C-alpha positions as CSV (number, residue, x, y, z in Angstrom):
1,M,-9.0,22.0,21.5
2,A,-9.3,20.0,24.7
3,T,-8.8,16.3,24.8
4,A,-11.6,14.0,26.0
5,K,-10.9,12.1,29.2
6,A,-10.0,8.4,28.9
7,G,-12.9,6.3,28.2
8,N,-15.2,9.2,27.7
9,V,-16.4,8.2,24.1
10,S,-18.5,5.1,23.7
11,M,-19.1,3.0,20.4
12,S,-22.5,3.5,18.9
13,A,-25.2,0.9,19.5
14,A,-25.3,0.1,15.7
15,H,-21.6,-0.7,15.7
16,I,-22.0,-2.8,18.8
17,S,-24.8,-4.7,17.1
18,A,-22.5,-5.2,14.1
19,L,-19.7,-6.7,16.3
20,T,-22.2,-9.2,17.6
21,M,-23.3,-9.9,14.1
22,I,-19.6,-10.7,13.0
23,S,-19.3,-13.1,15.9
24,D,-22.7,-14.7,15.2
25,M,-21.9,-15.4,11.5
26,Q,-18.7,-17.2,12.4
27,A,-20.5,-19.2,15.1
28,L,-23.3,-20.1,12.7
29,A,-20.8,-21.3,10.1
30,K,-19.1,-23.5,12.7
31,K,-22.4,-24.9,14.0
32,S,-23.5,-25.7,10.4
33,G,-20.5,-28.1,10.1
34,D,-18.7,-26.0,7.5
35,K,-15.3,-25.9,9.1
36,R,-13.5,-24.4,6.2
37,L,-15.9,-21.5,6.0
38,A,-15.7,-20.9,9.8
39,S,-11.9,-21.2,9.7
40,S,-11.7,-18.5,6.9
41,L,-14.2,-16.2,8.7
42,K,-12.2,-16.3,12.0
43,W,-9.4,-14.3,10.2
44,I,-11.6,-11.3,9.6
45,P,-12.1,-10.0,13.2
46,K,-8.6,-11.3,14.2
47,K,-6.7,-9.3,11.5
48,L,-8.9,-6.2,12.1
49,G,-8.4,-6.4,15.9
50,L,-12.0,-6.8,16.7
51,N,-11.8,-9.9,18.9
52,P,-11.1,-7.8,22.2
53,L,-14.1,-5.6,21.3
54,I,-16.3,-8.6,20.8
55,S,-15.3,-9.9,24.2
56,I,-16.2,-6.5,25.8
57,C,-19.7,-6.5,24.0
58,K,-20.3,-10.2,25.2
59,K,-19.9,-8.9,28.8
60,G,-22.7,-6.4,28.2
61,R,-20.4,-3.4,28.0
62,A,-19.6,-0.9,25.3
63,P,-16.1,-0.3,24.1
64,T,-14.9,3.2,25.1
65,Y,-12.2,5.5,23.6
66,R,-10.2,8.4,24.6
67,T,-11.2,10.6,21.5
68,N,-13.8,10.6,18.8
69,R,-11.0,10.0,16.3
70,D,-10.1,6.8,18.0
71,M,-13.7,5.7,18.2
72,R,-14.2,6.4,14.5
73,M,-11.2,4.3,13.5
74,A,-12.5,1.4,15.5
75,C,-16.0,1.7,13.9
76,R,-14.3,1.7,10.4
77,D,-12.8,-1.6,11.3
78,V,-16.2,-2.9,12.5
79,E,-17.7,-1.9,9.2
80,R,-15.0,-3.6,7.2
81,G,-15.5,-6.7,9.3
82,V,-19.3,-6.8,8.5
83,S,-18.6,-6.2,4.8
84,E,-16.0,-8.9,4.5
85,S,-18.0,-11.5,6.5
86,V,-21.1,-10.8,4.4
87,L,-19.0,-11.1,1.2
88,M,-17.7,-14.4,2.1
89,I,-21.0,-15.9,3.3
90,A,-23.0,-14.5,0.3
91,S,-20.4,-15.7,-2.3
92,H,-20.1,-19.2,-0.6
93,T,-24.0,-19.5,-0.5
94,A,-24.4,-18.4,-4.1
95,L,-21.7,-20.6,-5.4
96,S,-23.2,-23.7,-3.5
97,A,-26.6,-23.0,-5.1
98,L,-25.6,-21.8,-8.5
99,S,-22.5,-23.9,-9.2
100,S,-21.8,-26.8,-6.7
101,P,-20.8,-27.2,-3.0
102,A,-17.4,-28.3,-4.2
103,R,-16.9,-25.0,-6.0
104,A,-18.0,-23.1,-2.9
105,T,-15.5,-25.0,-0.8
106,D,-12.7,-24.3,-3.5
107,F,-13.6,-20.6,-3.1
108,V,-13.3,-20.6,0.7
109,V,-10.0,-22.4,0.6
110,T,-8.6,-20.1,-2.0
111,C,-9.7,-16.9,-0.1
112,R,-8.1,-17.8,3.2
113,P,-4.6,-16.7,2.4
114,M,-6.0,-13.2,1.4
115,L,-7.9,-12.9,4.5
116,E,-5.0,-14.0,6.7
117,H,-2.3,-11.9,5.0
118,T,-3.6,-9.3,2.6
119,M,-3.5,-5.6,3.6
120,V,-6.9,-4.6,5.2
121,R,-7.6,-1.9,2.5
122,D,-7.2,-4.5,-0.4
123,R,-9.2,-7.4,1.1
124,H,-12.7,-6.1,0.1
125,A,-12.0,-5.9,-3.6
126,A,-9.9,-9.2,-3.6
127,V,-12.9,-11.3,-2.0
128,L,-15.4,-9.5,-4.3
129,V,-13.3,-10.4,-7.5
130,A,-12.6,-13.9,-6.3
131,G,-16.3,-14.6,-5.9
132,G,-17.0,-13.3,-9.4
133,Y,-14.1,-15.4,-10.9
134,F,-15.3,-18.6,-9.3
135,R,-18.9,-17.9,-10.6
136,I,-17.6,-17.8,-14.2
137,L,-16.0,-21.3,-13.9
138,A,-18.1,-24.1,-15.0
139,A,-19.3,-26.4,-12.3
140,T,-17.5,-29.4,-13.9
141,E,-14.2,-27.5,-14.2
142,R,-11.3,-28.8,-12.2
143,P,-10.8,-27.1,-8.7
144,V,-8.6,-23.9,-8.7
145,W,-6.8,-24.7,-5.5
146,E,-5.8,-28.4,-6.1
147,P,-2.9,-27.8,-8.5
148,F,-1.3,-25.1,-6.3
149,K,-1.5,-27.5,-3.3
150,R,0.4,-30.2,-5.2
151,A,3.1,-27.8,-6.4
152,F,3.8,-26.1,-3.1
153,P,4.2,-28.8,-0.4
154,S,4.1,-27.8,3.3
155,N,8.0,-28.0,3.5
156,F,8.5,-25.5,0.7
157,A,11.7,-23.6,1.3
158,H,10.2,-20.1,1.2
159,S,7.1,-18.3,2.4
160,T,4.3,-19.0,0.1
161,W,1.5,-16.6,1.2
162,P,2.1,-14.0,-1.5
163,A,1.9,-16.8,-4.1
164,R,-1.2,-18.3,-2.5
165,A,-2.9,-14.9,-2.5
166,A,-2.0,-14.1,-6.1
167,Y,-2.5,-17.5,-7.7
168,P,-6.4,-17.6,-8.2
169,F,-6.4,-14.1,-9.7
170,L,-3.8,-15.3,-12.3
171,E,-5.1,-18.8,-12.8
172,V,-8.8,-18.1,-13.7
173,P,-8.0,-15.4,-16.3
174,A,-5.3,-17.7,-17.8
175,R,-8.0,-20.4,-18.1
176,Q,-10.3,-18.0,-20.0
177,W,-7.5,-16.9,-22.3
178,A,-6.6,-20.5,-23.2
179,A,-10.2,-21.3,-23.9
180,S,-10.7,-18.2,-26.0
181,C,-7.9,-19.0,-28.3
182,G,-8.2,-22.8,-28.3
183,A,-4.8,-23.4,-26.7
184,A,-3.6,-27.0,-26.9
185,E,-2.0,-26.8,-23.4
186,E,-3.1,-25.4,-20.1
187,V,-1.2,-22.3,-18.9
188,A,1.4,-23.3,-16.4
189,T,0.2,-20.7,-13.8
190,V,1.4,-22.7,-10.9
191,G,4.8,-23.2,-12.3
192,L,5.0,-19.4,-12.9
193,V,4.3,-18.4,-9.3
194,E,6.6,-21.1,-8.1
195,R,9.5,-19.7,-10.1
196,I,8.6,-16.1,-9.0
197,T,8.6,-17.3,-5.4
198,R,12.0,-18.7,-5.7
199,A,13.3,-15.7,-7.5
200,D,11.7,-13.1,-5.2
201,T,11.6,-14.7,-1.7
202,L,10.1,-11.5,-0.1
203,G,7.0,-12.0,-2.3
204,D,6.7,-8.4,-3.6
205,V,6.3,-9.5,-7.2
206,C,3.5,-11.9,-6.4
207,E,1.9,-9.2,-4.4
208,G,2.2,-6.8,-7.3
209,L,0.6,-9.2,-9.6
210,R,-2.2,-9.9,-7.3
211,R,-3.1,-6.2,-6.9
212,W,-2.9,-5.7,-10.6
213,A,-5.1,-8.7,-11.4
214,V,-7.7,-7.7,-8.7
215,T,-7.8,-4.1,-10.1
216,E,-8.3,-5.4,-13.6
217,G,-11.0,-7.9,-12.5
218,L,-12.8,-5.2,-10.7
219,K,-13.0,-2.6,-13.4
220,G,-16.5,-1.7,-14.5
221,R,-18.1,-4.3,-12.3
222,V,-19.4,-2.4,-9.4
223,S,-21.1,0.9,-10.3
224,R,-22.1,3.8,-8.0
225,E,-25.5,3.5,-9.4
226,A,-25.9,-0.1,-8.4
227,A,-24.6,0.7,-4.9
228,R,-27.1,3.6,-4.5
229,A,-29.9,1.3,-5.6
230,A,-29.0,-1.3,-3.1
231,V,-28.8,1.2,-0.3
232,Q,-32.4,2.3,-0.9
233,E,-33.5,-1.1,-0.1
234,Y,-32.1,-1.2,3.3
235,E,-33.2,2.0,4.9
236,G,-33.7,0.3,8.3
237,L,-30.0,0.4,9.2
238,S,-29.4,3.1,11.8
239,S,-25.8,3.9,11.0
240,R,-25.4,5.7,7.7
241,S,-21.7,4.8,7.2
242,L,-22.3,1.2,8.1
243,K,-25.2,1.1,5.7
244,H,-23.2,2.6,2.9
245,Q,-20.2,0.3,3.4
246,L,-22.4,-2.8,3.8
247,M,-24.7,-2.1,0.9
248,R,-21.8,-1.2,-1.5
249,E,-20.4,-4.7,-0.9
250,L,-23.8,-6.4,-1.3
251,A,-24.4,-4.6,-4.5
252,G,-21.1,-5.9,-5.8
253,V,-22.0,-9.4,-4.7
254,R,-25.3,-9.2,-6.5
255,K,-23.7,-7.9,-9.7
256,L,-20.8,-10.3,-9.9
257,I,-22.4,-13.5,-8.5
258,L,-26.1,-13.5,-8.0
259,Q,-27.3,-12.1,-11.3
260,G,-25.2,-14.2,-13.5
261,E,-27.0,-13.2,-16.8
262,S,-25.3,-14.9,-19.8
263,D,-24.6,-11.6,-21.6
264,E,-23.0,-10.1,-18.5
265,R,-20.9,-13.2,-17.8
266,A,-19.8,-13.2,-21.5
267,S,-18.8,-9.6,-21.2
268,W,-16.7,-10.2,-18.2
269,L,-15.2,-13.4,-19.7
270,A,-14.0,-11.2,-22.6
271,S,-12.7,-8.5,-20.3
272,V,-10.4,-10.9,-18.3
273,V,-8.8,-12.5,-21.5
274,P,-6.2,-9.7,-22.0
275,L,-5.2,-10.3,-18.3
276,G,-5.0,-13.9,-18.8
277,A,-2.9,-13.4,-22.0
278,H,-0.2,-11.6,-20.0
279,V,-0.3,-14.4,-17.5
280,A,0.2,-16.8,-20.2
281,S,3.1,-14.8,-21.7
282,L,4.9,-14.8,-18.4
283,A,4.3,-18.4,-17.9
284,A,5.8,-19.2,-21.3
285,A,8.5,-16.6,-21.3
286,R,11.9,-18.0,-22.4
287,D,15.6,-16.8,-22.7
288,A,16.3,-15.9,-26.3
289,E,19.7,-17.5,-26.2
290,T,19.2,-20.6,-24.2
291,G,15.5,-21.2,-24.9
292,E,15.0,-22.1,-21.2
293,L,12.1,-20.8,-19.1
294,L,13.0,-17.5,-17.4
295,E,14.3,-17.8,-13.9
296,G,15.7,-15.5,-11.3
297,Q,16.1,-11.8,-11.9
298,Q,15.3,-12.1,-15.6
299,L,11.8,-13.4,-14.6
300,I,11.4,-10.5,-12.1
301,V,12.2,-8.0,-14.9
302,A,9.7,-9.6,-17.1
303,A,7.0,-9.7,-14.5
304,N,7.7,-6.1,-13.5
305,S,7.6,-5.1,-17.0
306,V,3.9,-6.3,-17.2
307,L,3.1,-4.3,-14.0
308,M,4.8,-1.1,-15.3
309,L,3.0,-1.5,-18.7
310,A,-0.4,-1.8,-16.8
311,A,0.6,1.3,-14.8
312,L,1.7,3.3,-17.8
313,K,-1.6,2.6,-19.4
314,E,-3.4,4.6,-16.6
315,V,-1.1,7.5,-16.9
316,H,-1.8,10.4,-19.3
317,F,0.5,10.4,-22.4
318,P,1.4,13.5,-24.4
319,S,1.2,11.4,-27.6
320,Q,-1.9,9.5,-28.4
321,A,0.2,7.3,-30.7
322,T,2.2,6.1,-27.8
323,Y,-0.8,5.5,-25.6
324,S,-2.4,3.5,-28.5
325,A,0.7,1.4,-28.9
326,I,0.8,0.5,-25.3
327,A,-2.8,-0.4,-25.2
328,A,-2.4,-2.5,-28.2
329,Q,0.6,-4.3,-26.6
330,I,-1.6,-5.2,-23.5
331,N,-4.2,-6.8,-25.9
332,H,-1.6,-8.3,-28.2
333,C,-1.1,-11.7,-26.4
334,G,-4.8,-12.2,-26.4
335,E,-4.9,-13.0,-30.1
336,G,-3.3,-16.5,-29.8
337,Q,-0.4,-18.4,-28.9
338,E,1.9,-17.3,-31.6
339,G,5.0,-15.6,-30.2
340,L,4.0,-16.2,-26.7
341,S,7.5,-17.1,-25.4
342,S,9.0,-13.8,-26.5
343,A,6.0,-11.5,-25.9
344,W,7.8,-10.4,-22.6
345,R,10.5,-8.6,-24.6
346,S,7.9,-6.7,-26.6
347,T,6.4,-5.7,-23.3
348,F,9.7,-4.4,-22.0
349,D,10.2,-2.5,-25.2
350,A,6.8,-0.9,-24.9
351,V,7.7,0.1,-21.2
352,C,11.0,1.7,-22.4
353,E,9.3,3.7,-25.2
354,G,6.4,4.8,-22.9
355,V,8.9,6.0,-20.1
356,R,11.1,7.8,-22.7
357,E,8.1,9.7,-24.0
358,L,6.4,10.3,-20.6
359,L,9.6,11.8,-19.2
360,E,10.7,13.5,-22.4
361,L,14.1,12.0,-22.1
362,E,17.0,13.0,-24.3
363,E,19.2,10.0,-23.2
364,G,19.8,7.4,-25.9
365,D,17.6,4.4,-26.0
366,E,20.3,2.1,-24.8
367,V,20.8,4.1,-21.6
368,V,17.1,4.1,-20.8
369,R,16.9,0.3,-21.4
370,V,19.8,-0.5,-19.1
371,R,18.6,1.8,-16.4
372,L,15.0,0.5,-16.6
373,A,16.2,-3.0,-16.5
374,E,18.1,-2.2,-13.3
375,V,15.0,-0.6,-11.8
376,L,12.7,-3.4,-12.8
377,G,15.1,-6.1,-11.6
378,G,16.3,-4.4,-8.4
379,W,13.3,-2.5,-7.0
380,R,10.8,-4.4,-5.0
381,M,7.7,-2.6,-6.5
382,P,8.8,-0.2,-9.2
383,Q,5.3,0.2,-10.5
384,L,4.4,2.2,-7.4
385,L,6.1,5.2,-8.8
386,L,3.8,5.2,-11.8
387,Q,0.7,4.3,-9.7
388,M,1.6,7.4,-7.5
389,W,1.7,9.4,-10.7
390,E,-1.8,8.2,-11.6
391,L,-3.1,9.1,-8.1
392,Q,-1.7,12.7,-8.3
393,G,-2.5,13.2,-12.0
394,D,-4.6,16.2,-11.3
395,D,-1.9,18.0,-9.3
396,A,0.5,19.4,-11.9
397,E,3.1,20.2,-9.2
398,C,3.1,16.7,-7.8
399,V,3.4,15.3,-11.4
400,E,6.4,17.6,-12.2
401,L,8.2,16.5,-8.9
402,L,7.6,12.8,-9.8
403,K,8.8,13.3,-13.3
404,T,12.1,14.9,-11.8
405,L,12.6,11.9,-9.6
406,L,11.9,9.3,-12.4
407,R,14.3,11.2,-14.8
408,A,17.0,10.9,-12.2
409,M,16.4,7.2,-11.8
410,V,16.8,6.4,-15.5
411,S,19.8,8.7,-16.0
412,G,23.5,7.8,-16.4
413,D,24.2,7.9,-12.6
414,P,20.9,7.6,-10.7
415,K,22.4,7.8,-7.2
416,A,24.3,11.0,-8.0
417,R,21.2,12.6,-9.7
418,I,18.9,11.8,-6.8
419,D,21.4,13.1,-4.3
420,E,21.7,16.3,-6.3
421,I,17.9,16.8,-5.9
422,R,17.8,15.8,-2.2
423,Y,20.8,17.8,-1.0
424,R,21.6,20.5,-3.5
425,D,18.3,21.5,-5.0
426,Q,17.9,25.3,-4.3
427,R,14.6,24.8,-2.7
428,N,16.1,22.2,-0.3
429,K,19.1,24.4,0.3
430,Q,16.8,27.1,1.5
431,H,16.4,24.8,4.7
432,F,19.9,23.4,4.8
433,D,21.4,26.9,4.7
434,R,19.7,27.8,7.9
435,L,21.0,24.8,9.7
436,D,24.4,24.3,11.5
437,T,27.0,23.8,8.6
438,A,29.0,21.2,10.5
439,V,25.8,19.2,11.2
440,V,24.8,19.3,7.6
441,A,28.2,18.1,6.5
442,K,28.0,15.0,8.7
443,W,24.4,14.4,7.7
444,S,25.1,14.4,4.0
445,A,28.5,12.7,4.0
446,H,27.2,9.4,2.7
447,D,30.1,7.5,4.3
448,G,27.8,4.8,5.7
449,S,28.4,5.7,9.3
450,L,24.8,7.1,10.1
451,P,22.0,5.0,11.4
452,G,19.0,4.6,9.2
453,T,18.9,5.1,5.4
454,D,18.1,7.8,2.8
455,D,17.6,5.3,0.0
456,V,14.8,6.4,-2.2
457,E,13.3,2.9,-2.6
458,A,13.3,2.3,1.2
459,L,11.5,5.6,1.7
460,M,9.0,4.7,-1.0
461,M,8.3,1.4,0.5
462,M,7.8,2.6,4.1
463,G,4.0,2.8,3.7
464,E,3.9,-0.6,2.1
465,D,6.0,-2.4,4.7
466,T,4.2,-1.0,7.8
467,R,0.8,-0.6,6.1
468,T,0.2,3.1,6.9
469,C,-1.2,6.0,5.0
470,M,2.0,6.5,3.0
471,A,1.2,3.3,1.0
472,V,0.4,3.9,-2.6
473,H,-3.4,3.3,-2.6
474,P,-6.4,5.2,-3.9
475,S,-7.7,5.7,-0.3
476,N,-4.4,7.5,0.4
477,A,-4.5,9.8,-2.6
478,N,-4.3,13.0,-0.3
479,T,-2.0,11.7,2.5
480,Q,0.3,10.3,-0.2
481,K,1.3,13.7,-1.2
482,G,3.4,13.8,2.0
483,M,5.6,11.1,0.5
484,L,7.0,13.7,-1.9
485,G,8.7,15.5,0.9
486,Y,10.3,12.3,2.1
487,L,11.6,11.3,-1.3
488,L,12.9,14.6,-2.5
489,Q,14.2,16.4,0.5
490,G,17.5,15.4,2.1
491,N,16.7,16.5,5.6
492,T,14.8,13.2,5.9
493,R,16.1,9.8,6.9
494,L,14.3,6.5,7.7
495,L,15.1,4.5,10.8
496,V,14.2,0.8,10.3
497,A,14.1,-2.3,12.4
498,G,13.0,-5.9,12.1
499,A,14.4,-6.5,8.8
500,V,13.3,-9.6,6.8
501,R,15.8,-10.3,4.1
502,G,15.3,-12.2,0.8
503,E,17.9,-14.4,-0.6
504,D,18.9,-11.8,-3.1
505,G,19.8,-9.3,-0.3
506,R,16.7,-7.2,-0.7
507,A,14.9,-6.5,2.6
508,R,11.6,-5.2,4.0
509,F,11.2,-3.8,7.4
510,T,8.5,-4.5,10.0
511,A,9.1,-1.2,11.9
512,R,10.1,2.4,11.0
513,A,10.3,5.9,12.2
514,V,11.0,9.1,10.1
515,A,13.8,11.3,11.3
516,R,14.2,14.9,10.1
517,L,16.8,17.7,10.7
518,L,14.8,20.7,11.7
519,L,15.3,24.2,13.1
520,R,14.0,25.2,16.5
521,R,12.1,28.4,15.9
522,D,12.7,30.2,19.1
523,N,16.4,30.0,19.2
524,G,17.6,28.8,15.8
525,E,19.1,25.6,17.0
526,T,19.5,22.6,14.6
527,V,17.8,19.6,16.1
528,L,16.8,16.0,15.1
529,F,13.1,15.3,15.4
530,V,11.9,11.6,15.2
531,D,8.3,10.8,14.5
532,R,6.3,8.0,16.0
533,S,7.2,4.4,15.4
534,Y,4.9,2.3,13.0
535,F,4.8,-1.4,12.7
536,E,3.8,-4.0,10.3
537,G,1.3,-5.5,12.8
538,E,1.0,-5.0,16.6
539,R,3.4,-2.9,18.5
540,D,6.9,-4.6,18.7
541,E,8.6,-3.5,21.9
542,E,12.0,-5.0,20.7
543,A,11.8,-3.2,17.4
544,E,10.7,0.0,19.0
545,A,13.6,-0.1,21.4
546,E,16.0,-0.5,18.4
547,L,14.4,2.5,16.7
548,R,14.9,4.6,19.9
549,A,18.5,3.5,20.1
550,Q,19.0,4.4,16.4
551,A,17.6,7.9,16.9
552,Q,19.8,8.5,19.8
553,A,22.8,7.3,17.9
554,L,21.9,9.4,14.9
555,A,21.6,12.6,17.1
556,E,24.9,11.9,18.7
557,A,26.6,11.1,15.3
558,V,25.6,14.5,13.9
559,G,25.9,16.4,17.2
560,V,22.4,17.7,17.8
561,R,19.7,17.5,20.4
562,L,17.1,14.8,19.9
563,Y,13.3,15.5,20.2
564,R,10.8,12.6,19.9
565,A,7.1,12.5,19.3
566,Q,5.4,10.4,22.0
567,N,1.9,9.5,23.2
568,T,2.6,9.6,26.9
569,L,3.3,12.4,29.3
570,P,7.0,12.4,30.1
571,P,8.5,12.9,33.7
572,P,9.0,16.4,34.9
573,E,12.7,16.3,34.1
574,A,12.1,15.5,30.5
575,L,9.7,18.3,30.2
576,A,12.2,20.7,31.7
577,A,14.8,19.4,29.2
578,L,12.7,20.8,26.4
579,D,13.7,24.2,27.7
580,P,10.6,25.8,26.1
581,P,10.2,29.6,25.8
582,K,8.0,31.5,28.1
583,E,4.3,31.4,27.6
584,G,2.9,33.7,25.0
585,G,2.2,33.9,21.3
586,M,-0.5,31.6,19.9
587,Y,-0.1,29.1,22.7
588,P,-1.4,29.7,26.2
589,Y,1.5,27.4,27.6
590,P,5.2,26.7,27.0
591,A,5.6,25.2,23.5
592,V,8.6,24.3,21.2
593,E,8.1,24.6,17.5
594,L,10.3,22.7,15.1
595,V,10.4,24.2,11.6
596,E,11.3,23.2,8.1
597,M,12.4,26.4,6.4
598,G,11.9,25.2,2.8
599,G,11.9,22.2,0.5
600,A,11.4,20.8,-3.0
601,S,8.0,19.4,-2.1
602,P,5.1,21.8,-1.6
603,Y,3.6,19.4,0.9
604,V,4.8,18.5,4.4
605,W,3.5,15.6,6.3
606,R,3.0,16.4,10.1
607,D,2.4,13.3,12.2
608,G,0.5,14.9,15.1
609,R,-1.5,12.7,17.7
610,Y,-4.8,14.2,17.2
611,D,-4.8,16.0,13.8
612,I,-2.5,14.1,11.6
613,G,-2.4,16.1,8.4
614,L,-0.9,17.5,5.4
615,A,0.5,21.1,5.3
616,T,1.0,23.1,2.2
617,R,3.9,25.6,2.1
618,G,2.4,29.0,2.5
619,G,-1.0,27.5,2.9
620,G,-2.1,29.9,5.6
621,L,-2.5,27.3,8.4
622,A,-2.2,28.7,11.9
623,T,1.1,26.9,12.5
624,T,2.5,27.7,9.0
625,L,4.9,30.5,9.2
626,G,4.3,31.8,5.7
627,G,6.4,31.6,2.5
628,S,8.0,28.2,2.3
629,A,8.5,27.5,6.0
630,V,6.3,25.1,7.9
631,V,6.1,24.1,11.5
632,V,6.6,20.2,11.3
633,S,5.9,19.7,15.1
634,V,4.9,21.5,18.2
635,L,6.0,19.9,21.3
636,F,4.3,20.6,24.7
637,G,2.9,18.7,27.5
638,G,4.9,15.7,26.2
639,W,2.8,15.5,23.0
640,S,3.5,16.3,19.4
641,D,0.8,18.0,17.3
642,C,0.6,20.1,14.2
643,L,-2.8,21.4,13.3
644,A,-4.5,22.1,16.6
645,T,-3.6,23.0,20.1
646,Y,-4.7,21.2,23.2
647,A,-3.9,20.8,26.9
648,E,-3.4,17.8,29.1
């Protein structure tokens, strides 16, 4: 496959018009005098990276791209920008007309943290649900945002954006729960998120609560039928993908905000009460001995128990009795205030029982409880493991591998059990046994001397931290299978940079690169291959330099040659250093194939420049060797690719 010349692919006229539309919507909001709406709208093109494209279009030119893939990715962001802008304006307009201008302003101010900080793939649903939540509030009800503003002054000691983004999705359901059961006091939602923010300064718990609340709020509210009906009304749009994306969001706005029938609103009010009950139980949770409100790690365990319980609910259980018990636990708090302060312990008990049955554990109940408490209090987002299980539920092999990993985590010695899988499982030994034994010994010594990490939680979080396709999200259901190889195979390490540390010592990283011990196919040499660097936001040259230094240090520490994936043609001396075999075989030019000879995971993620994709062991792809061996990377012309061949 030959690459397109630079600047050879232009953006479609429909998407250029859409870019102009995004800019015009922001300008009109500003011109109308609604500064808050305009201020919120500006974050949409900014966070999507659309402002440079808008500038090009204003000069009468069309943005151009090297490849069709690059152009499609840019168009996808344009479509998101149109959808988010329409959602914000439609919701603001509807709330102004159907509720009050003050409620519309409250909505805009509340949404700004989401637009500024939330992952792109989560923002559509968040804004959609926020519009619906504000619609069910009475026009005379006190503002949502004001209590939060008073509780979190500008000089608050920790970053507040995760709490700001989560707060409205917890506060509105909590109000509905309080109203449904005639609570004498309001739910202290602000106090809850403040205590969580102090306990978890990285903000992962608040972020997990926000995702959970948005998911629960969205369930059943936007049907495919409604989206299709809306599409039929707008046949004039020339871009099919733009039309589908835009109309899907407009259908949701109509259903959640514009219709507002009393029976539908009543139905949704009832559906958010269990969600509000859990929020109320966390806000009221107290220590059994001291009677004090939960703080610190104990509060994190309680909050993560709620998130794990919600994730367990979505996973298939072998026993209907256990499934029913967990569903009953989720609805338990909605019956009233009795036992509210101790409900979190019942939630934790239900999680323990559900995990025991799901994993078919033989360990005693106390062992499971102790280990789960450690995971719930120590991992940043432990619920991701079960959410990944849910995404892969139709793949029996994936589920079995996740079950193996989770069993190791709640065993008597989790580190030893996980290392046993990663380094001594027979399927992984199939690869290690083909590598240089001295190199493998250094690689698996665990003496703390090697750059990077093989910690399972760090590997699990790499997609979350750098916002890539390894994040656990429904849109990544296929690509996420590649995570299994990273988690379960010891030939993988993660190089990390740009650490942001919380007060409890936990850290997230703003840059990362995956390093793998592989075999050079032509001469059997053991080598280190390092994939491209990924960043939380824009490319960080300082962090990238640190990752490159770590890669070099890792190669030197274990005594192997280093190969890097890169996007630019290296100088002639670097090409010569590849020492490729003579031309022949499947490639019409010199090429070096780096191979993984086996592994516990049936899936291998190959991060090629043009055809990033998932390979299946023995899947019959042109670059798969058959059996359990897979070519992880093909190096030629200074590029790395895995599924297709092309020439500079």
